[in-house]
N, C-alpha and C positions, 0 to 999 in steps of 0.2 A: 495373582499378582497385585501389588499394590499399587494405587495410581500414580504414584510419583515414580514408581519404577517403569511404568508402562510409559509415562511421558518423557523417560530419558531414553527410550528405544529409537535407535537411529532411523529405523523404517517407518516408524509412527511420526516421529518429526518430519522427515521427507515428505511423507504422505500429505500431512497437515500444511506444510509449507508451499507445497506444490497447488495445492488446491486453493490456499489464500492467494497466491502469485496469479492463478489464473481468473480468480473473481473480484480481487480487491480494486477499488477505485479510489482515485485521490483527486483532491481539491487544491486549487494553488490561487492565491490572490495576494497582491502586493500590500507592502506596509507603506505608511505614510512616506518613509524614507524611500522604499522601493519605488513608489509612483514618481518620486523627483529623480531618482538616480538611474533607473531602467529606461534606457533610451534606444533607438533604432540600433545603435551599436553593440549593445549589452547582448551577451550570450543567452539570457533568459527572457529576451523581448518577446519572442514568440510563444512563450509558455507562461508568461505572468499572471495570465487568467485562464484557469482550467478548471472544467467542472464535470465531476464524475468521470474522469479519464481511466480505461482500466489500466492496472500496472503493467499488465503484459504488453501493452502498446508503446512503453518507453523504448526509444531507441537509444542504442550506444550508451554515451555517458550522459544522457539527459538526466537523468536522476542524480547523478553526481553534481552536475551543474544546480539543479534545483535545491539540493542540500548546501552546498557552498554559499548560494544566494540567502538560504534560510538562517544559515549560521551567522551571515553579515547582517542580519535582519531588515533585508529587502522584500523576502517573502514569508508567508504564511504557508505551510503544507499541512493538510489534513487528511485523514483517511476517513471513508465514510464507515459508519458505525453499523449500519446494516449491509450485509453482504448476502445477496441470494444466493440460495443453494439450486442445485441443480434437480435434485429429486424431491426435496421436502421445502418446507416453507422458508427455511434460513440456512446459511452456512454452519451456524452455530449448532442446529439439530443435526445436521448432516454428519459434522465432525463427533458430535457425541455417539451417532451411530456407527461411524468407523471405529471409534475408540472401544465401545462395548463389544462390538465383534472381534476385535483383537484378542480380549481376554478369555 
């Protein structure tokens, strides 16, 4: 199979998404505007400073609130570039191994 064909397989995509969801971590920090506007009554007050929070630990509509605040330029959300793998040194190496075992 050609690599682009494998990448479009629903099962491959599901495995990659699930693994990313389990291991991804996000960081949140307020912008200058967010520092001024996010007060104790704002829905994002308790999550305006996050460092390496696992994505799997987001509850309910927490990510949606973060996303809306980012669109309003109140917060900046980033995902860690380095994602630890379970069996190898990195997520990328583990996904490559899964990818090559499928074909």
